[in-house]
C-alpha positions as semicolon CSV with decimal commas, in nm:
position;residue;x (nm);y (nm);z (nm)
1;M;-3,996;0,304;2,714
2;S;-4,263;0,047;2,667
3;N;-4,331;-0,176;2,372
4;N;-4,648;0,030;2,300
5;D;-4,454;0,345;2,205
6;F;-4,357;0,204;1,865
7;D;-4,483;-0,066;1,631
8;I;-4,238;-0,358;1,637
9;K;-4,412;-0,520;1,338
10;Y;-4,355;-0,203;1,135
11;V;-3,987;-0,197;1,237
12;A;-3,948;-0,564;1,143
13;N;-4,111;-0,495;0,807
14;L;-3,868;-0,209;0,742
15;A;-3,579;-0,444;0,827
16;R;-3,730;-0,712;0,599
17;I;-3,730;-0,974;0,874
18;K;-4,002;-1,210;0,992
19;L;-4,040;-1,247;1,366
20;T;-4,230;-1,492;1,579
21;S;-4,446;-1,348;1,856
22;D;-4,180;-1,446;2,112
23;Q;-3,912;-1,267;1,908
24;E;-4,139;-0,963;1,872
25;D;-4,181;-0,942;2,249
26;R;-3,808;-0,983;2,317
27;L;-3,698;-0,745;2,040
28;G;-3,964;-0,493;2,137
29;S;-3,833;-0,494;2,494
30;Q;-3,471;-0,455;2,376
31;L;-3,558;-0,172;2,137
32;G;-3,755;-0,006;2,415
33;D;-3,445;-0,019;2,638
34;I;-3,230;0,129;2,360
35;L;-3,476;0,410;2,294
36;G;-3,495;0,478;2,667
37;Y;-3,116;0,511;2,679
38;V;-3,124;0,750;2,382
39;K;-3,388;0,956;2,565
40;K;-3,152;0,973;2,862
41;L;-2,866;1,088;2,634
42;E;-3,086;1,369;2,498
43;E;-3,083;1,522;2,848
44;L;-2,705;1,587;2,832
45;D;-2,583;1,943;2,783
46;V;-2,367;1,934;2,470
47;S;-2,372;2,307;2,398
48;N;-1,995;2,334;2,460
49;V;-1,905;2,025;2,256
50;E;-1,770;2,090;1,908
51;P;-1,941;1,881;1,637
52;M;-1,713;1,627;1,471
53;A;-1,731;1,363;1,204
54;H;-1,507;1,114;1,390
55;A;-1,443;1,045;1,756
56;V;-1,068;1,068;1,704
57;P;-0,879;1,309;1,477
58;L;-0,774;1,166;1,142
59;H;-0,435;1,248;0,994
60;N;-0,311;1,191;0,640
61;V;-0,032;0,935;0,655
62;M;0,065;0,945;0,289
63;R;0,408;1,066;0,186
64;A;0,456;1,395;0,005
65;D;0,464;1,389;-0,375
66;Q;0,816;1,410;-0,511
67;V;0,931;1,400;-0,872
68;Q;1,150;1,094;-0,928
69;P;1,312;0,948;-1,238
70;S;1,100;0,696;-1,426
71;I;1,158;0,437;-1,695
72;T;1,125;0,531;-2,060
73;N;0,835;0,427;-2,279
74;E;1,059;0,183;-2,466
75;E;1,170;0,019;-2,139
76;A;0,808;-0,016;-2,027
77;L;0,711;-0,182;-2,355
78;A;1,022;-0,403;-2,377
79;N;0,850;-0,722;-2,253
80;A;0,499;-0,648;-2,382
81;P;0,358;-0,938;-2,585
82;K;0,184;-0,692;-2,820
83;K;0,244;-0,321;-2,873
84;A;0,149;-0,061;-3,131
85;N;0,232;0,310;-3,165
86;G;0,407;0,315;-2,827
87;L;0,108;0,159;-2,643
88;F;0,021;-0,180;-2,495
89;V;-0,223;-0,383;-2,706
90;V;-0,468;-0,576;-2,489
91;P;-0,755;-0,809;-2,576
92;K;-1,095;-0,651;-2,630
93;I;-1,321;-0,724;-2,332
94;V;-1,643;-0,542;-2,422
95;E;-1,820;-0,664;-2,733
């Protein structure tokens, strides 16, 4: 694909980058090569390929939820610097 098939200045503007004319020529050539490769990929027959979100299957590695004994409210508040009505008292952050 040649540099004339797309506007490299428009692409650079979308990317919010300023390019010198030398950089425009080089980047235009590289983008042309990439778009040519994508064109080649479009020729592949993928009718028997199942669509997927990831290239490899993802598995949940978290443990199962199990009920376990916990500490009491009094134990949790035992070392709290300030407490009121069974709750932690913390400094106000939002004015």
